[in-house]
C-alpha positions, 0 to 999 in steps of 0.5 A: 608838522615839525618833529624834534631831533629826538623823535626824528632826525631827517639826516640820520645815518645810523643804518649804513644799509639802509643809507646806501639802498636810499642812495640807490633808490633816489638814482632810480627814482629822483623825485622820491622822498628817499629819507628817514620818514617823519610821523604825521599827525597830532603831536598829542595824539590819543592814538599811536599807529605804528607801522613797519617801515616805509614802503617803496613807493608809498611813504618813501616816495611821498614822505608821509607814513602810509601814504600813496600805496596800497594799504593807505586807503584801508589805514585812512578810511578806518581812521576816518570812519572813527573820527581820527582824520578830516579825510578818509584818504592820504594821497600825498603830503600836500593834500591837506588831510589833518588827523584829530587826536591820532598820529602815524608813525614807523618803527623803523623810519627808512626804507628797507630792502624787501620791506624787511629791515634787520634787527640792529636797524629796529634797534637803531631806529628804537630811540626814536620811537621811545622818545615819541612815546614819551613825547606824544603820551598816547593812550592807545598804541596800535601796532600794525604787525609783528615787527611793530608789536616787538619794537613798541614793547621793547620801549618799555621797562616791563620789569616795572609791571613784573611783566616779561616779554613773552607774556605780550605775544603778538597776535591780532586783535590782542590787547595789552595794558601796560601802565597807562597805555593800552596796546592793541595788536593788528595784522599789517594792513598790507595788500599781500595780507588783505589778498591772502586773506590772512586780514580782512577790511572787516577785520581791520575796521573792528581793531580801530573801532576798539581802539577808538572804544579805548580812546574814549573810555580813557578820556571819560576817566581823566 
């Protein structure tokens, strides 16, 4: 799928630190994608999954969000369980996997050093996420981690609903209604969170199932 420039710019140079870092990674791993990673999935999805940023040996290598790294199977397996994809695994960008009424993207499109984008880098990438939310018009937005949650919340003018950002604290399983959008939070399905017990597979699958419930209920009301 090809995204419009407003949603995704394959030649984006807004963040000098990230551009320089990608250049170094490309030298070490010539076969890696090493560019801003495009969104993946249905352009009119009811569920938009928003992650943090590409992983070094995952999305940054394969060119597809959450593909080829340790957390890929949990994410795509959980989406498959709820009927959002044609298969439980995302192995590489040409594996034939198709998303159904679901789209996966990142708050920051380029690989950051140590998986930690700077606030200015998240801010530079925000217009792409804002444009994507506007174009896709999902019913449900699933935020994977606090950085993703903050990026999504900042895409909205909360004053129209009389809401403050302080009223929208990140917490696993938290649910917020922002106009027509339902925002659901989950801890990031990283291997670190799983290994430390902060997030279990059951916890994550329950959040994805909850997202499916909201998708179904909203669809019935249209």
